[in-house]
C-alpha positions in Angstrom: -105.5 -33.2 -12.0 -103.3 -36.4 -11.9 -99.7 -36.2 -12.1 -99.7 -37.9 -15.4 -102.1 -35.3 -16.9 -99.7 -32.7 -15.7 -96.8 -33.9 -17.2 -98.6 -34.5 -20.6 -99.9 -30.8 -20.2 -96.4 -29.5 -19.6 -94.9 -31.6 -22.5 -97.6 -30.1 -24.9 -96.4 -26.6 -23.9 -92.9 -27.5 -25.0 -94.5 -28.1 -28.5 -96.7 -24.9 -29.0 -97.0 -25.8 -32.8 -98.8 -29.0 -31.9 -96.2 -31.4 -33.1 -95.7 -33.3 -29.8 -95.5 -37.1 -30.6 -93.7 -38.1 -27.5 -96.4 -38.0 -24.9 -94.9 -36.8 -21.4 -91.4 -37.6 -22.5 -90.2 -34.0 -23.0 -91.4 -32.8 -19.5 -89.5 -35.8 -18.1 -86.4 -34.8 -20.2 -86.4 -31.4 -18.5 -86.4 -33.1 -15.2 -83.4 -35.0 -16.3 -81.8 -31.8 -17.2 -82.3 -30.6 -13.7 -80.5 -33.7 -12.5 -77.6 -33.0 -14.7 -77.2 -29.5 -13.1 -77.3 -31.1 -9.6 -74.8 -33.8 -10.2 -72.4 -31.4 -11.8 -72.6 -29.2 -9.0 -71.7 -31.8 -6.6 -68.9 -33.2 -8.7 -67.3 -29.9 -9.5 -67.6 -28.3 -5.9 -66.9 -31.4 -3.9 -64.9 -33.9 -6.3 -61.9 -31.9 -7.1 -63.3 -29.5 -10.0 -64.5 -32.3 -12.5 -67.8 -32.6 -14.2 -69.8 -35.8 -14.6 -72.3 -34.6 -17.2 -70.4 -32.2 -19.4 -67.7 -34.0 -21.0 -66.4 -31.0 -23.0 -65.5 -29.5 -19.7 -63.6 -32.6 -18.7 -61.7 -32.7 -21.9 -60.6 -28.9 -21.3 -59.8 -29.6 -17.7 -57.5 -32.4 -18.8 -55.6 -30.3 -20.8 -55.3 -27.8 -18.1 -54.2 -30.5 -15.6 -51.5 -31.8 -18.0 -50.2 -28.2 -18.6 -49.7 -28.0 -14.8 -52.8 -26.5 -13.4 -52.5 -27.3 -9.7 -56.3 -27.3 -8.8 -57.3 -29.7 -11.3 -56.7 -33.7 -11.5 -55.9 -35.3 -14.8 -56.7 -38.8 -13.1 -60.3 -37.5 -12.0 -61.0 -36.1 -15.6 -59.9 -39.0 -17.2 -62.0 -41.4 -14.8 -64.9 -39.2 -15.6 -64.7 -39.5 -19.2 -64.0 -43.1 -18.9 -67.0 -43.7 -16.8 -69.3 -41.5 -18.8 -68.1 -43.7 -21.9 -68.7 -47.0 -20.1 -72.3 -45.9 -19.3 -73.1 -44.9 -22.8 -71.6 -48.2 -23.9 -73.6 -50.2 -21.4 -76.9 -48.5 -22.8 -75.9 -49.1 -26.5 -75.5 -52.9 -25.5 -79.0 -52.7 -23.5 -80.6 -51.2 -26.7 -79.6 -54.2 -28.6 -81.8 -56.4 -26.3 -84.6 -53.7 -25.4 -85.8 -52.3 -28.7 -88.8 -50.4 -27.5 -87.7 -47.0 -26.8 -90.2 -46.5 -23.9 -88.9 -49.7 -22.2 -85.4 -48.8 -22.8 -85.9 -45.3 -21.3 -87.4 -46.8 -18.3 -84.8 -49.3 -17.7 -81.8 -46.9 -18.1 -83.4 -44.4 -15.9 -83.9 -46.9 -13.2 -80.3 -48.1 -13.4 -79.3 -44.4 -13.1 -81.4 -44.0 -10.1 -79.6 -46.8 -8.6 -76.1 -45.5 -9.4 -76.8 -42.1 -8.0 -78.5 -43.8 -5.0 -75.2 -45.7 -4.5 -73.3 -42.6 -4.6 -75.4 -41.2 -2.0 -74.8 -44.2 0.1 -71.2 -43.8 -0.2 -71.6 -40.2 0.9 -73.6 -41.2 3.8 -71.2 -43.7 5.1 -67.9 -42.5 4.4 -68.3 -38.8 3.3 -66.8 -37.3 -0.1 -63.2 -36.7 1.0 -60.3 -38.9 0.0 -59.1 -39.8 -3.2 -60.5 -43.4 -3.4 -64.0 -42.2 -2.2 -63.8 -39.5 -4.8 -63.0 -41.8 -7.5 -65.8 -44.1 -6.6 -68.3 -41.1 -6.7 -67.2 -39.9 -10.0 -67.2 -43.4 -11.3 -70.9 -44.0 -10.1 -72.1 -40.4 -11.3 -70.2 -40.5 -14.5 -71.5 -43.8 -15.4 -75.1 -42.7 -14.8 -74.8 -39.7 -16.7 -73.4 -41.6 -19.9 -76.5 -43.8 -19.7 -78.7 -40.9 -19.5 -77.0 -39.2 -22.4 -77.1 -42.4 -24.5 -80.9 -43.0 -24.0 -81.6 -39.5 -24.7 -79.5 -39.4 -27.9 -81.5 -42.4 -29.0 -84.9 -41.0 -28.3 -84.0 -37.8 -30.0 -86.6 -35.4 -28.8 -85.7 -32.0 -30.8 -83.9 -29.4 -28.6 -83.9 -31.4 -25.3 -80.5 -33.1 -25.0 -80.3 -32.8 -21.0 -76.6 -32.3 -20.6 -75.3 -30.2 -23.6 -76.2 -26.5 -23.9 -73.8 -25.1 -26.3 -75.9 -25.8 -29.3 -79.0 -24.9 -27.4 -77.7 -21.4 -26.6 -76.6 -21.2 -30.2 -79.9 -21.9 -31.6 -81.5 -19.3 -29.4 -79.3 -16.7 -30.9 -79.1 -17.9 -34.4 -82.7 -19.1 -35.2 -85.8 -17.1 -35.7 -88.4 -17.1 -33.0 -90.6 -20.4 -33.1 -91.4 -23.4 -31.1 -87.8 -24.7 -30.7 -87.1 -21.6 -28.8 -89.5 -22.7 -26.1 -87.9 -26.1 -25.6 -84.5 -24.4 -25.7 -85.4 -22.0 -23.0 -86.8 -24.7 -20.9 -83.6 -26.8 -21.0 -81.5 -23.8 -20.3 -83.6 -22.9 -17.2 -83.6 -26.5 -16.1 -79.9 -26.8 -16.2 -79.5 -23.4 -14.4 -82.0 -24.5 -11.7 -80.3 -27.9 -11.2 -76.9 -26.2 -10.8 -78.2 -23.5 -8.5 -80.1 -26.0 -6.3 -77.3 -28.5 -6.4 -74.7 -25.9 -5.2 -77.0 -24.6 -2.7 -77.7 -28.0 -1.1 -73.8 -29.0 -1.6 -72.6 -25.7 0.1 -75.4 -25.8 2.8 -76.6 -29.2 4.3 -73.9 -31.1 2.2 -73.4 -33.4 -0.9 -75.9 -35.9 0.6 -78.7 -33.5 0.3 -78.0 -32.7 -3.2 -77.8 -36.4 -4.1 -80.9 -37.1 -2.4 -82.7 -34.5 -4.6 -81.2 -36.1 -7.6 -82.2 -39.6 -6.5 -85.6 -38.5 -6.0 -85.8 -36.7 -9.3 -84.8 -39.7 -11.0 -87.0 -42.0 -9.2 -89.9 -39.7 -10.0 -88.9 -39.8 -13.8 -88.6 -43.6 -13.8 -92.1 -44.0 -12.2 -93.8 -41.5 -14.4 -92.3 -43.0 -17.4 -94.1 -46.2 -16.6 -97.7 -44.7 -16.6 
């Protein structure tokens, strides 16, 4: 079985009510959710307790930092939010020129791959310590996640947001059992898997290993989306 057929079959299983009209895209969004978990593990554990995918956390951390929490950085939280917004803004401008959703998804995911690859290059050449280096890494990773979040929002596959789980968990508890629960469980499992693997790689071999995994996954999604 080819990889394309495998992805399509996985996507169909996310829609057990036979309503999938997105092709293999739902399966690719699950992989992007894994990426979100990986990069947030790197940013939280290695870049001064900041998220690059979870903006709710950064807003809360900013409040904590301004209140005097010594282990949090208001500068890093603001930088993460600002970079995320810049990435989302860039995607919005690109959407005005690339109207086909499939082409937009490929273009944005390819750009995201390059940004994470650039972050990997920074870690390999200079490490991840020091204020300026950490700021550069937050900007690269946050910008990429803003781009990802914006394109996923435009495509609007039900229950597959790739970076936000609060409403996903609420839906699991509040709604009756049905097809959406399959996608919500898949999203939850993907985020957990990404966070677990990202943390294990960061704490073990180091952040370069975790960012390598994220880059490979993003490149895989980009290539798969082209077929």
